[in-house]
TORLUMLO-618837 format. One record per residue (C-alpha): residue number from 1; x, y, z. Coordinates in steps of 0.05 Angstrom, whole numbers, padded with zeros to 5 digits. Each point is the difference from the previous one (the first is absolute). Example, Ala and Ser with C-alpha at 12.3 -4.5 7.8 and 13.67 -1.06 7.14 Angstrom:
2
<bafi 1, <00246, -00090, 00156>>
<bafi 2, <00027, 00069, -00013>>
This chain:
79
<bafi 1, <00012, -00015, -01551>>
<bafi 2, <-00028, -00058, 00002>>
<bafi 3, <-00066, -00038, 00033>>
<bafi 4, <00046, -00029, 00053>>
<bafi 5, <00023, 00069, 00020>>
<bafi 6, <-00060, 00031, -00003>>
<bafi 7, <-00033, -00046, 00052>>
<bafi 8, <00055, -00001, 00036>>
<bafi 9, <-00001, 00075, 00006>>
<bafi 10, <-00082, 00001, 00016>>
<bafi 11, <00019, -00054, 00058>>
<bafi 12, <00046, 00035, 00027>>
<bafi 13, <-00052, 00059, 00007>>
<bafi 14, <-00057, -00034, 00017>>
<bafi 15, <00024, -00071, 00035>>
<bafi 16, <-00073, -00015, 00012>>
<bafi 17, <-00021, -00008, -00058>>
<bafi 18, <00011, -00057, -00054>>
<bafi 19, <00015, 00024, -00079>>
<bafi 20, <-00002, -00032, -00057>>
<bafi 21, <00033, 00038, -00056>>
<bafi 22, <00002, -00005, -00079>>
<bafi 23, <00035, 00044, -00057>>
<bafi 24, <00064, 00019, -00026>>
<bafi 25, <00039, 00068, -00016>>
<bafi 26, <-00037, 00054, 00035>>
<bafi 27, <-00075, -00032, 00003>>
<bafi 28, <-00032, -00041, 00048>>
<bafi 29, <-00057, -00031, 00030>>
<bafi 30, <-00001, -00006, 00068>>
<bafi 31, <-00051, -00034, 00044>>
<bafi 32, <-00002, 00015, 00065>>
<bafi 33, <-00031, -00043, 00061>>
<bafi 34, <00001, 00024, 00067>>
<bafi 35, <-00043, 00019, 00072>>
<bafi 36, <00027, 00067, -00010>>
<bafi 37, <-00048, 00021, -00062>>
<bafi 38, <-00059, -00019, 00054>>
<bafi 39, <-00048, 00071, 00001>>
<bafi 40, <00042, 00043, -00048>>
<bafi 41, <-00020, 00034, -00056>>
<bafi 42, <00017, -00028, -00070>>
<bafi 43, <00049, 00065, -00013>>
<bafi 44, <00038, -00012, 00073>>
<bafi 45, <00014, -00074, -00016>>
<bafi 46, <00032, 00022, -00074>>
<bafi 47, <00039, 00046, 00049>>
<bafi 48, <00034, -00045, 00052>>
<bafi 49, <00016, -00044, -00070>>
<bafi 50, <00026, 00065, -00036>>
<bafi 51, <00046, 00017, 00062>>
<bafi 52, <00047, -00060, 00000>>
<bafi 53, <00007, 00008, -00075>>
<bafi 54, <00007, 00079, 00009>>
<bafi 55, <00083, 00007, -00017>>
<bafi 56, <-00017, -00041, -00055>>
<bafi 57, <-00055, 00029, -00033>>
<bafi 58, <00032, 00075, 00008>>
<bafi 59, <00068, -00029, -00031>>
<bafi 60, <-00036, -00026, -00052>>
<bafi 61, <00030, -00078, 00012>>
<bafi 62, <-00079, -00013, 00004>>
<bafi 63, <-00043, 00028, -00050>>
<bafi 64, <-00061, -00024, 00013>>
<bafi 65, <-00046, -00044, 00050>>
<bafi 66, <-00064, -00048, 00003>>
<bafi 67, <-00014, -00002, 00068>>
<bafi 68, <-00057, -00036, 00035>>
<bafi 69, <-00012, -00012, 00073>>
<bafi 70, <-00037, -00045, 00036>>
<bafi 71, <-00012, -00029, 00082>>
<bafi 72, <00011, -00068, 00005>>
<bafi 73, <-00076, -00016, 00004>>
<bafi 74, <-00005, 00038, -00067>>
<bafi 75, <00067, -00041, -00026>>
<bafi 76, <-00038, -00066, 00018>>
<bafi 77, <-00063, 00012, -00027>>
<bafi 78, <00030, 00009, -00065>>
<bafi 79, <00041, -00064, 00001>>
């Protein structure tokens, strides 16, 4: 699995979000930006992203992910 494949899986599951994915093998760093995260608790934000990768996590093709979730406003304030 590569970063582009992980990004495609995420975009299929959460098409309203933008993603940056880095990593290789079975370890990835993911930044997810979207209005869908507005007002959600951190755990719920993580669950949304994990949901897109649940099959790959279950079969071991993805072992570890580090996820940052941001609203577009939060993303702009960091830029």
